[in-house]
MIPAVEX-247709 format. One record per residue (C-alpha): residue number from 1; x negated, y negated, z negated. Coordinates in nm, 3 decimals, always signed. Example, Ala and Ser with C-alpha at 12.3 -4.5 7.8 and 13.67 -1.06 7.14 Angstrom:
<pts>
[1; [-1.230; +0.450; -0.780]]
[2; [-1.367; +0.106; -0.714]]
</pts>
This chain:
<pts>
[1; [-1.627; -1.669; +9.951]]
[2; [-1.720; -1.673; +10.318]]
[3; [-2.020; -1.596; +10.539]]
[4; [-2.103; -1.487; +10.891]]
[5; [-2.208; -1.140; +11.007]]
[6; [-2.225; -0.908; +11.305]]
[7; [-1.958; -0.638; +11.316]]
[8; [-1.964; -0.292; +11.478]]
[9; [-1.636; -0.097; +11.480]]
[10; [-1.807; +0.242; +11.528]]
[11; [-1.597; +0.318; +11.836]]
[12; [-1.748; +0.088; +12.097]]
[13; [-2.107; +0.004; +12.174]]
[14; [-2.265; -0.314; +12.051]]
[15; [-2.177; -0.559; +11.775]]
[16; [-1.996; -0.893; +11.782]]
[17; [-2.007; -1.207; +11.570]]
[18; [-1.768; -1.208; +11.278]]
[19; [-1.666; -1.420; +10.983]]
[20; [-1.627; -1.256; +10.642]]
[21; [-1.380; -1.357; +10.371]]
[22; [-1.416; -1.198; +10.026]]
[23; [-1.108; -1.230; +9.806]]
[24; [-0.855; -1.027; +9.608]]
[25; [-1.051; -0.699; +9.632]]
[26; [-1.068; -0.713; +10.010]]
[27; [-1.337; -0.804; +10.259]]
[28; [-1.154; -0.949; +10.558]]
[29; [-1.337; -0.947; +10.889]]
[30; [-1.229; -1.207; +11.147]]
[31; [-1.346; -1.281; +11.500]]
[32; [-1.485; -1.614; +11.620]]
[33; [-1.130; -1.742; +11.676]]
[34; [-1.020; -1.663; +11.319]]
[35; [-0.811; -1.353; +11.404]]
[36; [-0.842; -1.072; +11.154]]
[37; [-1.020; -0.765; +11.298]]
[38; [-1.029; -0.543; +10.990]]
[39; [-0.981; -0.549; +10.616]]
[40; [-1.212; -0.337; +10.403]]
[41; [-1.123; -0.246; +10.043]]
[42; [-1.420; -0.355; +9.835]]
[43; [-1.425; -0.021; +9.651]]
[44; [-1.504; +0.160; +9.978]]
[45; [-1.799; -0.057; +10.086]]
[46; [-2.155; +0.075; +10.062]]
[47; [-2.491; -0.091; +10.105]]
[48; [-2.729; +0.103; +10.329]]
[49; [-3.090; +0.047; +10.232]]
[50; [-3.219; -0.268; +10.063]]
[51; [-3.154; -0.635; +10.141]]
[52; [-3.424; -0.769; +10.371]]
[53; [-3.471; -1.143; +10.411]]
[54; [-3.546; -1.108; +10.781]]
[55; [-3.328; -0.822; +10.900]]
[56; [-3.051; -0.868; +10.645]]
[57; [-2.837; -0.599; +10.481]]
[58; [-2.621; -0.333; +10.641]]
[59; [-2.282; -0.268; +10.489]]
[60; [-2.065; +0.025; +10.587]]
[61; [-1.712; +0.136; +10.507]]
[62; [-1.602; +0.479; +10.391]]
[63; [-1.369; +0.608; +10.658]]
[64; [-1.322; +0.796; +10.982]]
[65; [-1.531; +0.560; +11.191]]
[66; [-1.881; +0.438; +11.123]]
[67; [-1.792; +0.070; +11.085]]
[68; [-2.084; -0.150; +10.992]]
[69; [-2.167; -0.510; +10.911]]
[70; [-2.504; -0.682; +10.941]]
[71; [-2.515; -0.955; +10.676]]
[72; [-2.808; -1.193; +10.627]]
[73; [-2.653; -1.391; +10.340]]
[74; [-2.813; -1.250; +10.025]]
[75; [-2.588; -1.458; +9.798]]
[76; [-2.279; -1.311; +9.964]]
[77; [-2.410; -0.959; +9.918]]
[78; [-2.485; -1.036; +9.553]]
[79; [-2.129; -1.162; +9.504]]
[80; [-1.995; -0.848; +9.671]]
[81; [-2.204; -0.633; +9.443]]
[82; [-2.066; -0.817; +9.139]]
[83; [-1.719; -0.695; +9.234]]
[84; [-1.837; -0.349; +9.348]]
[85; [-2.097; -0.192; +9.110]]
[86; [-2.121; +0.117; +9.333]]
[87; [-2.225; -0.088; +9.634]]
[88; [-2.574; +0.057; +9.646]]
[89; [-2.454; +0.419; +9.636]]
[90; [-2.510; +0.539; +9.992]]
[91; [-2.324; +0.869; +10.052]]
[92; [-2.518; +0.923; +10.373]]
[93; [-2.842; +0.870; +10.186]]
[94; [-2.731; +1.113; +9.916]]
[95; [-2.633; +1.368; +10.180]]
[96; [-2.970; +1.325; +10.345]]
[97; [-3.137; +1.402; +10.012]]
[98; [-2.918; +1.710; +9.973]]
[99; [-3.010; +1.826; +10.320]]
[100; [-3.381; +1.767; +10.259]]
[101; [-3.359; +1.956; +9.929]]
[102; [-3.173; +2.240; +10.101]]
[103; [-3.436; +2.262; +10.373]]
[104; [-3.719; +2.273; +10.121]]
[105; [-3.531; +2.533; +9.914]]
[106; [-3.485; +2.747; +10.225]]
[107; [-3.854; +2.712; +10.313]]
[108; [-3.956; +2.804; +9.958]]
[109; [-3.720; +3.105; +9.958]]
[110; [-3.856; +3.229; +10.289]]
[111; [-4.208; +3.180; +10.157]]
[112; [-4.136; +3.382; +9.842]]
[113; [-3.968; +3.659; +10.042]]
[114; [-4.262; +3.671; +10.284]]
[115; [-4.504; +3.677; +9.990]]
[116; [-4.337; +3.979; +9.830]]
[117; [-4.249; +4.172; +10.148]]
[118; [-4.549; +4.103; +10.371]]
[119; [-4.846; +3.943; +10.197]]
[120; [-4.842; +4.139; +9.868]]
[121; [-4.796; +4.486; +10.030]]
[122; [-5.069; +4.415; +10.287]]
[123; [-5.305; +4.293; +10.016]]
[124; [-5.222; +4.593; +9.793]]
[125; [-5.298; +4.836; +10.075]]
[126; [-5.638; +4.680; +10.141]]
[127; [-5.732; +4.656; +9.772]]
[128; [-5.625; +5.016; +9.700]]
[129; [-5.869; +5.152; +9.958]]
[130; [-6.148; +4.912; +9.861]]
[131; [-6.112; +4.961; +9.485]]
[132; [-6.405; +5.142; +9.318]]
[133; [-6.310; +5.471; +9.155]]
[134; [-6.412; +5.352; +8.809]]
[135; [-6.171; +5.058; +8.832]]
[136; [-5.884; +5.279; +8.948]]
[137; [-5.954; +5.522; +8.664]]
[138; [-5.947; +5.236; +8.415]]
[139; [-5.614; +5.116; +8.553]]
[140; [-5.468; +5.466; +8.541]]
[141; [-5.583; +5.514; +8.183]]
[142; [-5.393; +5.197; +8.088]]
[143; [-5.076; +5.292; +8.274]]
[144; [-5.058; +5.658; +8.162]]
[145; [-4.960; +5.591; +7.797]]
[146; [-4.694; +5.343; +7.910]]
[147; [-4.555; +5.607; +8.147]]
[148; [-4.547; +5.867; +7.871]]
[149; [-4.364; +5.630; +7.634]]
[150; [-4.080; +5.600; +7.886]]
[151; [-3.998; +5.967; +7.816]]
[152; [-4.059; +5.980; +7.442]]
[153; [-4.073; +5.625; +7.305]]
[154; [-4.003; +5.733; +6.946]]
[155; [-4.222; +6.039; +6.909]]
[156; [-4.502; +5.957; +7.150]]
[157; [-4.637; +6.183; +7.419]]
[158; [-4.512; +6.539; +7.375]]
[159; [-4.778; +6.706; +7.586]]
[160; [-4.743; +7.081; +7.638]]
[161; [-5.064; +7.275; +7.569]]
[162; [-4.980; +7.641; +7.508]]
[163; [-5.316; +7.813; +7.586]]
[164; [-5.187; +8.074; +7.831]]
[165; [-4.972; +7.819; +8.011]]
[166; [-5.256; +7.569; +8.025]]
[167; [-5.486; +7.835; +8.168]]
[168; [-5.231; +7.912; +8.441]]
[169; [-5.187; +7.544; +8.522]]
[170; [-5.564; +7.489; +8.538]]
[171; [-5.594; +7.778; +8.784]]
[172; [-5.323; +7.629; +9.005]]
[173; [-5.479; +7.282; +8.994]]
[174; [-5.829; +7.411; +9.069]]
[175; [-5.714; +7.610; +9.370]]
[176; [-5.531; +7.311; +9.522]]
[177; [-5.776; +7.037; +9.425]]
[178; [-6.071; +7.220; +9.584]]
[179; [-5.908; +7.158; +9.924]]
[180; [-5.828; +6.789; +9.870]]
[181; [-6.058; +6.496; +9.939]]
[182; [-6.023; +6.329; +9.602]]
[183; [-6.216; +6.016; +9.511]]
[184; [-6.122; +6.045; +9.140]]
[185; [-6.107; +6.347; +8.906]]
[186; [-5.767; +6.512; +8.886]]
[187; [-5.599; +6.517; +8.545]]
[188; [-5.270; +6.709; +8.532]]
[189; [-5.054; +6.713; +8.221]]
[190; [-4.715; +6.859; +8.134]]
[191; [-4.462; +6.662; +7.928]]
[192; [-4.194; +6.837; +7.727]]
[193; [-3.898; +6.676; +7.899]]
[194; [-3.595; +6.856; +8.046]]
[195; [-3.596; +6.630; +8.351]]
[196; [-3.721; +6.805; +8.665]]
[197; [-3.979; +6.563; +8.797]]
[198; [-4.344; +6.507; +8.877]]
[199; [-4.528; +6.185; +8.953]]
[200; [-4.879; +6.060; +9.021]]
[201; [-5.054; +5.761; +8.869]]
[202; [-5.372; +5.580; +8.974]]
[203; [-5.700; +5.730; +8.860]]
[204; [-5.602; +6.092; +8.929]]
[205; [-5.326; +6.127; +8.668]]
[206; [-5.044; +6.367; +8.751]]
[207; [-4.755; +6.425; +8.512]]
[208; [-4.526; +6.726; +8.545]]
[209; [-4.207; +6.732; +8.341]]
[210; [-4.114; +7.068; +8.196]]
[211; [-3.775; +7.060; +8.371]]
[212; [-3.950; +7.119; +8.703]]
[213; [-4.059; +7.466; +8.584]]
[214; [-3.700; +7.542; +8.483]]
[215; [-3.570; +7.435; +8.825]]
[216; [-3.834; +7.607; +9.038]]
[217; [-3.777; +7.968; +9.140]]
[218; [-4.144; +8.054; +9.172]]
[219; [-4.498; +7.921; +9.125]]
[220; [-4.539; +7.834; +9.495]]
[221; [-4.252; +7.586; +9.471]]
[222; [-4.432; +7.410; +9.187]]
[223; [-4.754; +7.429; +9.388]]
[224; [-4.578; +7.250; +9.675]]
[225; [-4.467; +6.968; +9.447]]
[226; [-4.815; +6.947; +9.292]]
[227; [-4.983; +6.944; +9.634]]
[228; [-4.752; +6.659; +9.735]]
[229; [-4.858; +6.455; +9.430]]
[230; [-5.226; +6.537; +9.490]]
[231; [-5.180; +6.412; +9.847]]
[232; [-5.044; +6.084; +9.712]]
[233; [-5.360; +6.042; +9.503]]
[234; [-5.590; +6.133; +9.793]]
[235; [-5.411; +5.878; +10.013]]
[236; [-5.430; +5.621; +9.729]]
[237; [-5.058; +5.558; +9.726]]
[238; [-5.029; +5.524; +9.342]]
[239; [-5.306; +5.263; +9.338]]
[240; [-5.136; +5.073; +9.619]]
[241; [-4.800; +5.074; +9.442]]
[242; [-4.960; +4.977; +9.111]]
[243; [-5.134; +4.677; +9.267]]
[244; [-4.821; +4.575; +9.452]]
[245; [-4.594; +4.601; +9.147]]
[246; [-4.843; +4.446; +8.907]]
[247; [-4.891; +4.154; +9.146]]
[248; [-4.517; +4.121; +9.188]]
[249; [-4.452; +4.132; +8.813]]
[250; [-4.728; +3.877; +8.756]]
[251; [-4.586; +3.644; +9.022]]
[252; [-4.233; +3.679; +8.888]]
[253; [-4.363; +3.593; +8.542]]
[254; [-4.530; +3.281; +8.679]]
[255; [-4.225; +3.175; +8.880]]
[256; [-3.942; +3.256; +8.639]]
[257; [-4.097; +3.346; +8.306]]
[258; [-4.092; +3.686; +8.138]]
[259; [-3.728; +3.641; +8.040]]
[260; [-3.669; +4.014; +7.992]]
[261; [-3.978; +4.069; +7.781]]
[262; [-4.106; +4.341; +8.016]]
[263; [-4.479; +4.405; +8.020]]
[264; [-4.658; +4.441; +8.350]]
[265; [-4.771; +4.790; +8.247]]
[266; [-4.414; +4.892; +8.177]]
[267; [-4.294; +4.764; +8.515]]
[268; [-4.574; +4.943; +8.698]]
[269; [-4.524; +5.268; +8.506]]
[270; [-4.151; +5.270; +8.568]]
[271; [-4.205; +5.202; +8.938]]
[272; [-4.459; +5.481; +8.975]]
[273; [-4.234; +5.728; +8.796]]
[274; [-3.958; +5.633; +9.038]]
[275; [-4.208; +5.699; +9.319]]
[276; [-4.126; +5.381; +9.506]]
[277; [-4.327; +5.479; +9.812]]
[278; [-4.235; +5.383; +10.162]]
[279; [-4.087; +5.642; +10.397]]
[280; [-4.413; +5.658; +10.599]]
[281; [-4.608; +5.712; +10.275]]
[282; [-4.377; +5.995; +10.170]]
[283; [-4.404; +6.154; +10.515]]
[284; [-4.784; +6.131; +10.502]]
[285; [-4.789; +6.290; +10.156]]
[286; [-4.558; +6.566; +10.279]]
[287; [-4.786; +6.646; +10.573]]
[288; [-5.105; +6.626; +10.371]]
[289; [-4.953; +6.833; +10.090]]
[290; [-4.866; +7.111; +10.335]]
[291; [-5.222; +7.096; +10.470]]
[292; [-5.359; +7.135; +10.117]]
[293; [-5.132; +7.435; +10.056]]
[294; [-5.240; +7.600; +10.381]]
[295; [-5.608; +7.536; +10.312]]
[296; [-5.564; +7.691; +9.967]]
[297; [-5.402; +7.999; +10.123]]
[298; [-5.058; +7.924; +9.980]]
[299; [-4.749; +7.941; +10.200]]
[300; [-4.547; +7.620; +10.229]]
[301; [-4.229; +7.820; +10.296]]
[302; [-4.127; +7.821; +9.925]]
[303; [-4.182; +7.444; +9.916]]
[304; [-3.947; +7.411; +10.215]]
[305; [-3.695; +7.637; +10.044]]
[306; [-3.719; +7.418; +9.734]]
[307; [-3.620; +7.113; +9.940]]
[308; [-3.343; +7.303; +10.117]]
[309; [-3.200; +7.427; +9.789]]
[310; [-3.200; +7.079; +9.641]]
[311; [-3.041; +6.930; +9.951]]
[312; [-2.766; +7.194; +9.946]]
[313; [-2.678; +7.131; +9.582]]
[314; [-2.417; +6.886; +9.472]]
[315; [-2.595; +6.550; +9.424]]
[316; [-2.388; +6.491; +9.112]]
[317; [-2.532; +6.786; +8.923]]
[318; [-2.735; +6.649; +8.629]]
[319; [-3.012; +6.912; +8.648]]
[320; [-3.140; +6.774; +8.978]]
[321; [-3.073; +6.404; +8.935]]
[322; [-3.422; +6.319; +8.811]]
[323; [-3.602; +6.482; +9.101]]
[324; [-3.354; +6.359; +9.361]]
[325; [-3.387; +6.002; +9.237]]
[326; [-3.762; +5.993; +9.297]]
[327; [-3.815; +6.244; +9.579]]
[328; [-3.492; +6.254; +9.778]]
[329; [-3.488; +6.585; +9.965]]
[330; [-3.375; +6.585; +10.324]]
[331; [-3.354; +6.835; +10.610]]
[332; [-3.640; +6.652; +10.778]]
[333; [-3.872; +6.698; +10.479]]
[334; [-3.778; +7.062; +10.448]]
[335; [-3.837; +7.113; +10.818]]
[336; [-4.173; +6.937; +10.797]]
[337; [-4.282; +7.181; +10.525]]
[338; [-4.148; +7.480; +10.717]]
[339; [-4.325; +7.372; +11.037]]
[340; [-4.658; +7.373; +10.854]]
[341; [-4.598; +7.697; +10.667]]
[342; [-4.833; +7.992; +10.714]]
[343; [-4.861; +8.327; +10.544]]
[344; [-5.036; +8.307; +10.211]]
[345; [-5.104; +8.461; +9.875]]
[346; [-4.893; +8.349; +9.575]]
[347; [-5.081; +8.089; +9.378]]
[348; [-5.008; +8.268; +9.048]]
[349; [-4.919; +8.626; +8.959]]
[350; [-4.602; +8.700; +8.766]]
[351; [-4.774; +8.696; +8.428]]
[352; [-4.937; +8.359; +8.487]]
[353; [-4.610; +8.217; +8.619]]
[354; [-4.426; +8.322; +8.305]]
[355; [-4.703; +8.168; +8.094]]
[356; [-4.673; +7.842; +8.287]]
[357; [-4.297; +7.833; +8.242]]
[358; [-4.346; +7.861; +7.865]]
[359; [-4.631; +7.612; +7.838]]
[360; [-4.419; +7.392; +7.612]]
[361; [-4.331; +7.665; +7.361]]
</pts>
């Protein structure tokens, strides 16, 4: 079968008249004088776009050069397609689709990253400071049981309430809280867990794990940790983290499904226990906590010594892992506490300190 066309060799500009001969699995391309210019295997020919009655069809050959034919004979193209079922598969067109898909995937990825790293944190910060106290309290009351279950999922919340210990703790809390600008009532509880840790939740909740009393060498060290957590509440850091993590968990659920079966409350509680605050937030809580100690007449020097002792210990020792994982001590934090330290009166006497240490007995 024969027809005419215009041929471009892909190496020189322009196209020239050509005569096409289709036979024996080859498309032979000849010049006006009948001399063969090229021979294309039919299996390597592709149709670019659709056949147009006016502009014709463009055929190209798989190969090093971008050889092309402009054919206006629809019957010839149909005969070629009968011998080459893959004629309409355009590798360039497929590659263009891949590139377009890749571009859109990159744009979507950047958008998701920006959403989680810029938009959500900025929104959380604004909402945390604009949130009415009653709403924050309600959120905290929902998160607190989920946080407690992370420590004692089988037996529920093992809250320590020995009367003498509770009285000592209430005295410590009252002395510190009276010098903080709190927008929600402070509710401090002790959980019977050997892990040395303390964390704040929205709505004024503060949990102290019994292991912190075992690790501390005096009541003023505990007061420093407690003042730090009170500062987080005053600065609304727990509410900010809760909003950020709840929004993130909700968005992840929408985007990917809750494949792990994690509840939003569980994600938020776990994050708050891990104290996932930014470095500036931790520094602000350190400074404000020292100010609260000083205003309450308690020296921050023991708090600094607490940090220094933790930093000097082997990080692999299990008794400090819990506190190090959530409040990593550093020379800078210890120095910040020492810089703000003033002379003071111990927050508890020896008897009250011993009662507090045995609050879980």
